[in-house]
C-alpha positions in Angstrom: 105.2 132.8 60.3 107.7 133.3 63.1 109.7 130.6 64.8 107.6 130.8 67.9 104.4 130.1 65.8 106.2 127.1 64.2 107.1 125.8 67.7 103.4 126.0 68.8 102.2 124.5 65.6 104.7 121.6 66.0 103.7 121.1 69.6 100.0 121.0 68.7 100.6 118.5 66.0 102.7 116.3 68.3 99.9 116.4 71.0 97.2 115.5 68.4 99.3 112.6 67.1 99.9 111.3 70.6 96.2 111.5 71.4 95.2 109.7 68.3 97.9 107.0 68.6 96.7 106.2 72.1 93.2 105.3 70.9 93.2 101.7 70.0 90.4 99.2 70.0 90.8 96.3 72.5 91.8 93.3 70.5 90.1 91.0 73.0 86.8 92.9 73.0 83.9 90.4 72.8 86.0 87.4 73.6 84.9 85.4 76.6 87.5 83.6 78.6 86.9 80.8 81.0 90.3 81.0 82.5 90.4 82.2 86.1 94.0 82.0 87.0 96.3 83.9 89.4 99.3 84.9 87.2 101.4 86.7 89.9 101.5 87.6 93.5 103.7 90.4 94.8 104.2 92.3 98.1 104.9 96.0 98.4 107.9 95.3 100.7 109.9 92.4 102.2 109.4 89.9 99.4 112.3 87.6 98.4 112.2 86.4 94.8 109.1 85.6 92.8 106.0 83.9 94.3 105.6 80.2 93.5 102.1 79.6 92.2 101.0 75.9 92.2 97.9 75.1 90.2 96.0 72.0 91.1 93.0 70.3 89.4 89.8 72.0 90.1 89.4 75.6 91.2 92.2 75.7 93.8 95.7 77.1 93.6 98.5 77.7 96.2 100.7 80.8 96.2 103.9 80.7 98.3 105.7 84.0 98.9 108.9 84.3 100.9 109.6 87.4 103.0 112.6 88.7 104.9 112.7 87.3 108.4 111.2 89.7 110.9 109.0 91.5 108.4 105.8 92.8 110.0 103.1 91.0 108.0 100.4 93.4 109.2 101.9 96.3 107.3 102.3 94.4 103.9 100.0 95.1 101.0 99.7 92.2 98.6 99.0 92.6 94.9 97.4 89.7 93.1 97.3 89.7 89.3 94.8 87.5 87.5 94.4 86.3 83.9 92.8 88.7 81.4 89.1 89.5 82.3 89.1 86.9 85.1 
């Protein structure tokens, strides 16, 4: 075998290993969660620090996000992360 053939063989083995290593079963498959919580709120621009999430009794929560003064709120895209399978 030539060096070039070894390189292709090594590259193929590396690709196969990477593909097989990426296939993992979901450890939470079949588990039902009753948790319905907001875990994070972020804005695509203008946000100062982390959002403050206040959980109250019942199904209500309050998220406070601080932004730079003068930020045009109509151009901001929020991202809300929830608990697993919420």
